[in-house]
C-alpha positions in Angstrom: -388.9 -54.4 174.1 -392.4 -55.9 174.4 -392.8 -57.9 177.6 -394.4 -61.3 177.1 -395.3 -63.7 179.8 -395.3 -67.5 179.2 -397.1 -70.0 181.4 -396.1 -73.5 180.5 -397.5 -76.7 181.8 -399.4 -79.9 181.0 -402.8 -78.1 181.5 -404.3 -81.5 182.2 -406.9 -79.9 182.6 -406.4 -76.1 182.7 -408.2 -74.5 185.7 -408.9 -71.1 187.2 -405.7 -71.3 189.2 -403.8 -71.1 185.9 -405.9 -68.1 184.8 -405.4 -66.3 188.0 -401.6 -66.8 187.9 -401.5 -65.5 184.4 -403.7 -62.5 185.1 -401.7 -61.5 188.2 -398.5 -61.6 186.3 -400.1 -59.7 183.4 -401.1 -56.8 185.6 -398.3 -56.8 188.1 -395.6 -56.7 185.4 -397.4 -54.7 182.7 -397.1 -57.5 180.2 -398.2 -57.1 176.6 -399.7 -60.6 176.7 -399.5 -64.0 178.5 -399.0 -67.1 176.3 -400.3 -70.4 177.6 -397.9 -73.1 176.4 -399.0 -76.7 176.8 -396.1 -79.1 176.6 -396.0 -82.1 174.4 -394.4 -84.5 176.8 -393.3 -83.2 180.2 -389.8 -84.3 181.3 -390.9 -84.4 185.0 -394.4 -85.7 184.7 -396.4 -88.6 183.3 -399.4 -87.2 181.4 -402.5 -89.4 181.7 -406.1 -88.9 180.7 -405.8 -86.5 177.8 -403.6 -86.4 174.8 -401.6 -83.4 173.6 -404.4 -82.2 171.1 -407.0 -82.5 173.8 -404.9 -80.6 176.3 -404.3 -77.9 173.7 -408.0 -77.7 172.9 -408.9 -77.4 176.6 -406.4 -74.6 177.0 -407.7 -72.7 174.0 -411.3 -73.0 175.4 -410.1 -71.8 178.9 -408.5 -68.6 177.6 -410.6 -67.7 174.5 -412.7 -65.0 176.3 -409.6 -63.2 177.6 -407.9 -61.0 175.0 -404.7 -60.6 177.1 -404.1 -64.4 176.8 -403.1 -66.5 173.8 -401.9 -69.9 172.9 -398.3 -70.7 172.3 -398.4 -74.1 170.6 -394.6 -74.4 169.9 -394.0 -77.4 172.1 -397.1 -79.3 170.9 -396.1 -78.7 167.3 -392.5 -79.7 168.0 -393.5 -82.9 169.8 -391.3 -85.1 171.9 -390.0 -84.2 175.4 -390.6 -80.5 176.0 -387.5 -78.9 177.5 -388.1 -75.2 178.4 -384.6 -74.2 177.6 -384.9 -75.5 173.9 -388.3 -73.7 173.6 -387.2 -70.4 175.0 -384.0 -70.4 173.0 -386.1 -70.8 169.8 -388.6 -68.1 170.8 -385.8 -65.6 171.7 -384.2 -66.2 168.3 -387.5 -65.9 166.4 -388.7 -62.8 168.4 -385.7 -60.7 169.3 -388.0 -57.7 170.1 -389.6 -59.5 173.0 -388.5 -59.9 176.6 -389.8 -63.1 178.0 -391.1 -63.7 181.6 -391.6 -67.4 182.5 -394.3 -67.8 185.1 -393.9 -70.6 187.6 -395.8 -71.8 190.7 -394.2 -72.4 194.0 -394.0 -76.2 193.4 -392.0 -75.6 190.1 -389.7 -73.0 191.8 -388.5 -75.6 194.2 -387.7 -78.0 191.3 -385.8 -75.5 189.2 -382.4 -77.0 190.0 -383.5 -80.2 188.1 -384.5 -78.4 184.9 -382.6 -79.1 181.7 -379.8 -76.5 181.2 -381.3 -74.3 183.9 -378.3 -71.9 184.2 -378.5 -71.1 180.5 -382.3 -70.8 180.7 -382.0 -68.3 183.6 -379.8 -66.1 181.4 -382.5 -66.1 178.6 -385.6 -65.2 180.6 -386.8 -63.7 183.8 -388.6 -66.3 186.1 -391.7 -64.9 187.7 -392.8 -66.9 190.8 -396.3 -67.2 192.3 -396.7 -68.8 195.7 -398.6 -72.0 196.1 -399.9 -73.4 199.4 -397.5 -76.0 200.9 -394.4 -74.7 199.1 -391.9 -72.2 200.3 -390.6 -71.4 196.8 -387.0 -71.7 197.9 -384.4 -71.6 195.1 -380.9 -70.5 194.3 -382.1 -69.0 191.0 -383.3 -65.5 190.4 -387.1 -65.5 190.6 -389.2 -62.4 190.8 -392.0 -63.2 193.2 -395.3 -61.4 192.8 -398.3 -61.3 195.1 -401.2 -63.4 194.1 -404.1 -65.2 195.8 -402.8 -68.7 196.7 -405.2 -71.4 195.6 -405.0 -75.0 196.7 -406.1 -76.2 193.3 -404.3 -78.7 191.1 -405.0 -80.6 187.9 -404.4 -83.8 189.8 -407.3 -83.0 192.2 -409.6 -82.1 189.3 -408.9 -85.4 187.5 -409.7 -87.2 190.7 -412.9 -85.3 191.0 -414.0 -86.3 187.5 -413.1 -90.0 188.2 -415.2 -89.8 191.4 -418.1 -88.3 189.3 -417.9 -85.0 191.2 -418.6 -81.6 189.5 -415.9 -79.2 188.3 -418.1 -76.1 188.7 -416.1 -73.1 189.9 -412.8 -75.0 189.3 -412.6 -74.8 185.5 -414.3 -72.6 182.9 -417.6 -74.0 181.8 -416.4 -74.6 178.3 -413.5 -76.8 179.7 -415.9 -78.9 181.8 -418.2 -79.3 178.9 -415.3 -80.5 176.7 -414.1 -82.9 179.4 -417.6 -84.4 179.7 -418.1 -84.6 175.9 -414.7 -86.3 175.4 -415.1 -88.6 178.4 -411.8 -87.5 179.8 -410.5 -88.6 183.2 -413.2 -91.2 183.9 -412.7 -93.8 186.5 -411.3 -96.2 184.0 -408.4 -93.8 183.3 -405.3 -93.4 185.4 -406.3 -90.3 187.3 -403.6 -90.0 190.0 -400.6 -89.0 187.9 -399.7 -85.3 188.3 
């Protein structure tokens, strides 16, 4: 069985914290690849500042120099509210030769009990947890924790930096920052605080 990591999220915008999480999981678990999977509409978050196609483009730009990463656009193509259970069930059916590892940060680990059909989802995949500052990653579900540098970096903070006309240098890949500037994303006239 080929081992494939999946890092889902809004990626609004994608940042180096996402890349580090994916890379640590890739090397720690000997994964064949890590797929970045932007959601269409997140069940737990309001997405402001960039639409689905812009978030997909930013994610593609963020990972394009790293051959171990690729885009999984299943949820964007499907549209609607993106429930991880529905997505993983489809991927497992389509790719029976793969073993899927779903990478989650400490903040998401603490919220697993609120996920749609979480017990069934936990039977389909292995959760891989990466610590995040300010979260103890407590859960009743089986999560394989891996060591990774913990970064106090969030997409919310980055949107707020853009709205305040502050640079994103060293927070996001240069291509992502250039795209944000070109598209005029996350400006002060947009709703920056939503996570």
